[in-house]
C-alpha positions as CSV (number, residue, x, y, z in Angstrom):
1,X,77.6,110.5,77.8
2,X,81.0,109.5,77.7
3,X,81.6,106.4,80.0
4,X,85.3,106.0,81.5
5,X,86.3,103.0,83.4
6,X,89.3,101.2,84.4
7,X,91.4,98.2,85.0
8,X,90.8,94.8,86.5
9,X,92.6,92.9,88.5
10,X,89.8,92.0,90.7
11,X,87.7,90.5,88.2
12,X,90.6,88.5,87.0
13,X,91.1,86.9,90.9
14,X,87.7,86.5,91.1
15,X,86.9,84.9,87.7
16,X,90.0,82.6,87.9
17,X,88.3,80.7,90.7
18,X,86.0,81.2,93.0
19,X,83.7,79.0,94.7
20,X,81.1,78.7,97.7
21,X,78.9,76.2,99.3
22,X,76.6,74.7,97.0
23,X,73.1,74.9,98.2
24,X,71.9,73.1,101.1
25,X,68.5,72.0,99.2
26,X,67.2,72.5,95.9
27,X,64.3,74.2,97.6
28,X,66.4,76.7,99.7
29,X,67.6,78.5,96.7
30,X,65.6,82.0,95.8
31,X,63.4,82.1,93.0
32,X,65.1,82.5,90.2
33,X,68.5,81.3,91.2
34,X,70.4,79.0,88.2
35,X,73.1,76.2,88.8
36,X,75.7,75.2,86.0
37,X,77.0,71.5,87.0
38,X,80.1,71.4,85.4
39,X,80.4,67.6,85.6
40,X,77.3,67.0,83.8
41,X,76.4,70.4,81.5
42,X,73.8,71.1,79.1
43,X,74.9,73.7,76.7
44,X,70.7,73.8,75.9
45,X,69.9,74.9,79.2
46,X,72.8,77.5,79.7
47,X,69.9,80.6,79.0
48,X,67.5,81.9,76.8
49,X,67.8,83.6,74.0
50,X,68.5,87.2,74.4
51,X,69.6,89.7,72.0
52,X,71.9,92.7,73.6
53,X,73.6,96.0,72.2
54,X,77.3,96.1,74.0
55,X,80.6,98.2,73.7
56,X,84.1,96.8,74.4
57,X,86.6,98.5,75.8
58,X,89.6,98.6,73.6
59,X,93.4,98.1,74.4
60,X,93.5,102.1,73.9
61,X,91.0,102.4,76.9
62,X,88.2,103.9,74.5
63,X,84.8,102.0,73.5
64,X,84.5,100.4,70.3
65,X,81.0,101.2,68.2
66,X,78.1,99.4,69.9
67,X,77.3,96.2,68.6
68,X,74.2,94.0,68.3
69,X,74.8,89.9,69.2
70,X,72.2,87.5,70.5
71,X,73.3,85.0,73.3
72,X,72.0,82.4,75.5
73,X,71.0,84.8,77.9
74,X,69.3,83.9,81.6
75,X,67.7,86.8,83.4
76,X,68.0,86.5,87.3
77,X,65.8,88.6,89.3
78,X,67.0,90.5,92.7
79,X,67.2,88.0,95.3
80,X,68.6,85.0,93.1
81,X,72.0,83.4,92.8
82,X,74.3,82.0,90.1
83,X,76.4,79.0,90.9
84,X,79.1,76.7,89.4
85,X,79.8,73.4,90.8
86,X,82.1,70.9,89.7
87,X,85.1,73.6,88.9
88,X,88.4,71.8,89.0
89,X,92.2,72.9,88.2
90,X,91.9,71.5,84.7
91,X,89.3,74.0,83.7
92,X,90.0,77.4,81.9
93,X,87.9,80.2,82.9
94,X,86.8,83.5,81.2
95,X,84.6,86.3,82.5
96,X,83.3,89.8,81.4
97,X,81.1,92.2,83.1
98,X,78.6,95.2,81.1
99,X,76.5,97.1,82.7
100,X,73.7,99.9,81.4
101,X,74.4,102.9,83.7
102,X,72.7,105.6,81.0
103,X,69.6,103.2,80.7
104,X,70.1,103.7,77.0
105,X,69.7,99.8,76.1
106,X,73.8,99.8,75.6
107,X,76.1,97.6,78.1
108,X,79.2,98.9,78.4
109,X,82.2,96.8,79.8
110,X,83.4,97.5,83.3
111,X,86.7,97.1,84.5
112,X,88.1,97.0,88.1
113,X,91.1,97.6,89.9
114,X,93.1,96.8,93.0
115,X,93.4,99.8,95.0
116,X,94.8,100.0,98.6
117,X,94.7,96.4,99.1
118,X,90.8,96.6,98.0
119,X,89.0,95.5,94.6
120,X,86.8,98.6,93.6
121,X,85.7,99.9,90.0
122,X,88.7,102.0,88.7
123,X,87.7,105.8,88.7
124,X,90.9,106.8,86.4
125,X,91.2,104.5,83.8
126,X,94.5,106.5,82.4
127,X,96.4,105.9,85.7
128,X,96.5,102.1,84.3
129,X,98.6,101.3,81.4
130,X,98.4,97.6,81.6
131,X,94.6,96.7,82.1
132,X,92.7,93.4,80.9
133,X,89.3,93.8,79.5
134,X,88.7,89.6,79.0
135,X,89.4,88.2,82.7
136,X,90.8,84.4,82.3
137,X,93.0,82.0,83.7
138,X,93.1,78.6,85.8
139,X,90.6,78.4,88.8
140,X,92.5,77.9,92.0
141,X,91.7,78.9,95.7
142,X,93.5,80.3,98.6
143,X,92.9,84.0,100.7
144,X,93.6,86.0,97.7
145,X,90.8,84.8,95.8
146,X,88.8,84.3,98.9
147,X,89.0,87.9,99.7
148,X,88.0,89.0,96.4
149,X,85.1,87.1,95.9
150,X,83.3,88.0,99.3
151,X,84.2,91.8,98.1
152,X,82.0,91.2,95.2
153,X,79.2,89.7,97.2
154,X,80.2,86.0,96.3
155,X,81.1,82.8,98.3
156,X,83.8,79.7,97.4
157,X,84.3,76.5,99.1
158,X,86.4,73.3,98.1
159,X,85.9,70.0,98.4
160,X,87.7,66.8,97.0
161,X,89.3,68.8,94.5
162,X,86.2,70.6,92.9
163,X,85.0,73.9,93.7
164,X,82.0,75.6,93.9
165,X,81.4,79.6,93.0
166,X,78.3,81.0,94.3
167,X,77.5,84.7,93.6
168,X,74.1,86.9,94.3
169,X,72.1,89.2,92.0
170,X,72.1,91.7,94.4
171,X,75.5,91.9,95.5
172,X,76.9,91.8,91.9
173,X,74.6,95.0,91.0
174,X,75.4,96.6,94.4
175,X,78.9,96.3,93.3
176,X,78.9,97.0,89.8
177,X,76.2,100.0,90.4
178,X,73.4,98.6,88.4
179,X,72.1,95.6,86.1
180,X,75.1,93.8,85.4
181,X,75.4,91.4,81.7
182,X,77.8,88.6,83.1
183,X,79.4,86.9,79.9
184,X,81.5,83.6,81.1
185,X,82.7,80.3,79.7
186,X,84.6,77.5,81.2
187,X,86.8,75.4,78.7
188,X,89.1,72.0,78.8
189,X,92.6,71.4,77.5
190,X,93.9,74.7,77.3
191,X,90.7,76.3,75.9
192,X,90.3,74.5,73.0
193,X,87.3,72.8,74.3
194,X,84.0,74.6,75.6
195,X,82.8,72.8,78.6
196,X,80.1,75.3,78.9
197,X,79.3,78.9,78.1
198,X,76.8,81.6,78.8
199,X,75.2,85.1,79.4
200,X,73.6,86.0,82.7
201,X,71.8,89.1,83.1
202,X,71.7,90.2,86.8
203,X,68.5,92.2,87.4
204,X,68.8,95.2,89.7
205,X,66.2,96.9,91.8
206,X,64.5,99.9,89.7
207,X,66.5,103.0,90.6
208,X,64.3,105.6,92.3
209,X,62.6,108.6,90.3
210,X,63.5,111.6,92.4
211,X,60.8,113.9,92.0
212,X,62.8,117.1,93.3
213,X,66.0,117.2,91.9
214,X,66.3,120.2,89.8
215,X,68.5,120.2,86.1
216,X,71.6,121.4,87.9
217,X,72.0,118.4,89.9
218,X,69.3,115.9,88.4
219,X,71.8,113.8,86.4
220,X,74.5,113.6,89.2
221,X,71.5,112.5,91.7
222,X,70.2,109.6,89.4
223,X,73.8,108.6,89.4
224,X,74.2,108.5,92.7
225,X,71.1,106.4,93.0
226,X,72.3,104.3,90.3
227,X,75.8,103.4,92.1
228,X,73.6,102.8,95.3
229,X,75.4,105.8,96.9
230,X,71.8,107.2,97.9
231,X,68.9,105.7,99.0
232,X,66.7,109.0,98.8
233,X,65.7,111.4,101.4
234,X,62.7,110.2,103.5
235,X,60.4,109.2,100.7
236,X,61.9,107.1,97.5
237,X,61.2,109.3,95.4
238,X,62.9,112.8,97.4
239,X,66.6,113.6,97.2
240,X,66.2,116.7,99.2
241,X,69.4,118.3,97.3
242,X,69.1,121.7,99.4
243,X,69.1,120.0,102.4
244,X,72.0,120.4,104.4
245,X,74.4,117.7,104.1
246,X,75.9,116.2,107.2
247,X,79.5,114.4,108.0
248,X,77.4,111.2,108.4
249,X,75.7,111.7,105.4
250,X,78.7,112.5,102.9
251,X,80.9,109.6,104.9
252,X,78.0,106.8,103.9
253,X,77.7,108.4,100.4
254,X,81.6,107.4,99.9
255,X,81.5,104.5,101.7
256,X,78.8,103.2,99.8
257,X,81.0,104.0,96.8
258,X,83.7,102.1,98.1
259,X,81.9,98.8,98.5
260,X,80.6,99.0,101.8
261,X,83.5,97.5,103.7
262,X,82.6,96.3,107.1
263,X,86.2,95.3,108.2
264,X,88.5,97.5,110.4
265,X,89.7,98.1,113.9
266,X,86.9,99.3,115.2
267,X,88.3,102.1,117.4
268,X,85.6,103.9,119.8
269,X,84.1,106.6,118.5
270,X,83.0,109.4,121.4
271,X,79.5,110.1,119.2
272,X,78.9,107.1,117.1
273,X,77.0,103.9,118.2
274,X,76.4,101.0,116.7
275,X,72.8,101.5,116.4
276,X,73.4,104.6,114.1
277,X,72.6,104.1,110.3
278,X,76.3,105.8,109.6
279,X,78.3,103.4,111.9
280,X,80.2,101.3,109.3
281,X,80.9,104.5,107.3
282,X,82.2,106.0,110.3
283,X,84.3,103.3,111.0
284,X,85.5,103.2,107.5
285,X,86.5,106.6,107.7
286,X,88.3,106.3,110.7
287,X,90.0,103.4,109.4
288,X,91.2,105.5,106.4
289,X,92.4,108.6,108.8
290,X,89.6,110.6,107.7
291,X,88.3,111.4,111.1
292,X,89.0,112.2,114.7
293,X,87.5,109.6,116.9
294,X,87.5,111.3,119.9
295,X,86.3,114.6,118.3
296,X,84.0,113.5,114.9
297,X,80.2,114.9,115.4
298,X,78.4,113.0,112.5
299,X,75.7,115.9,112.7
300,X,77.5,118.5,111.9
301,X,76.8,120.3,108.3
302,X,79.7,119.2,105.7
303,X,81.6,122.1,104.6
304,X,83.3,122.7,101.0
305,X,86.6,121.7,102.6
306,X,85.7,119.1,104.3
307,X,83.9,117.9,101.6
308,X,86.9,117.9,99.1
309,X,89.4,116.5,102.0
310,X,86.8,113.4,102.4
311,X,86.6,112.8,98.6
312,X,90.3,113.0,98.1
313,X,91.2,110.6,100.7
314,X,88.5,108.4,99.6
315,X,90.1,108.1,96.2
316,X,93.7,107.4,97.3
317,X,95.4,111.0,97.7
318,X,97.2,112.2,94.7
319,X,99.1,115.1,94.1
320,X,98.3,118.2,91.4
321,X,100.6,119.5,89.2
322,X,100.1,122.9,90.6
323,X,98.2,125.0,93.3
324,X,94.9,126.0,92.7
325,X,95.5,129.3,93.6
326,X,92.6,130.3,95.7
327,X,93.2,133.2,97.7
328,X,91.2,131.9,100.6
329,X,93.2,128.6,100.8
330,X,96.5,129.2,102.7
331,X,99.3,127.2,101.3
332,X,99.8,125.4,104.8
333,X,96.0,124.3,105.0
334,X,95.1,120.8,106.1
335,X,93.0,120.7,103.0
336,X,94.8,122.6,100.7
337,X,96.4,119.4,98.8
338,X,93.0,118.3,98.4
339,X,91.6,121.5,97.0
340,X,94.7,121.5,94.1
341,X,93.5,118.1,93.1
342,X,89.9,118.8,93.2
343,X,90.2,121.9,91.2
344,X,92.7,120.3,88.8
345,X,90.3,117.5,87.7
346,X,87.2,119.7,87.7
347,X,85.5,118.3,91.0
348,X,85.2,121.7,92.1
349,X,85.3,125.3,90.7
350,X,85.2,129.0,92.6
351,X,82.2,129.3,94.6
352,X,79.7,131.0,92.6
353,X,82.2,132.5,90.3
354,X,83.8,135.0,92.9
355,X,87.2,133.4,92.6
356,X,87.3,132.1,95.9
357,X,87.2,128.4,97.2
358,X,84.6,129.2,100.1
359,X,86.2,127.0,102.4
360,X,83.7,126.8,105.2
361,X,80.3,127.1,103.2
362,X,78.4,124.4,103.8
363,X,77.4,122.1,101.2
364,X,73.8,121.0,100.0
365,X,73.2,117.2,98.9
366,X,72.7,118.2,95.7
367,X,76.3,119.8,95.6
368,X,77.9,116.7,97.2
369,X,76.0,114.6,94.6
370,X,77.8,117.1,92.0
371,X,81.2,116.5,93.5
372,X,80.9,112.9,93.6
373,X,79.6,112.5,90.4
374,X,82.7,114.6,88.7
375,X,85.4,112.7,90.9
376,X,84.3,109.1,90.3
377,X,83.8,110.1,86.4
């Protein structure tokens, strides 16, 4: 399967200098946690020998052939944390991130981009002409770095000129959509001497194996589970692809794909309570102008027109080069631009080969999974 990812200003900032409070007590650290003390590094304890197959992104936004390499690698299971202490302005750092979304044993380099003020996994690599692959630079502090670290689930702190960076296995896996191989290094003298380096494998929870997905949406449903976009329907091994998708469900899917932000203006919404599972997703959608807070009905089934509109808005509205030409989509329809974009980018096709878009047809969960897979890949 061809994998396409994009640029990363995020990692850049993140890597260049995050920090977080050191663990109050060694005993308080979760099982499997690991701390590197840069004031007294021990190169022999950076990890254990491990062999991995990786594919690097080239400057042309394509992948090199898979290559095997042996690293000093430490595996950090769910619930664990990795921390650097003693990170100083005299240090230069570098980061790379890799994930194996296909579970084929090959870890592909991942890229991140700043989009609408947020750092997210970049969905369309060809939109960016100057992305970075290896992120490197001087440690720094400030609001920009703090916000970036928080979006990836990390924390930072500064004390007497030294910084501490901490990030949990769970939050990093959520951000990158699966088990994440994290290559890092800290150097002195402009990068001429290595203080410490290593590779951490942050292990994710097993992806649920859905037992009810037919071939037409099996790959897409599994991708959604790998990205933590869906967690199943009732039982963990059920996806319910034929069940109608509600407004609350599609907004929750998109909110998770966008990083599960809980920031926002929190405008009162008539049919949404804080105890609802979709509360944060609905508030996020409201902040982006995707819903009307006075009339939004979370339990209403999601139609094809609404699904395309939501996806289009979530990814940042883009104009299509030409109209899709569906006879049942009026040029002045509120969702017309979204349909044009979705058709041009193969997110949708005509409904059942009829040549129509069928804007009022209700989408099933399986159909929504297919739309999301196409949109984000």
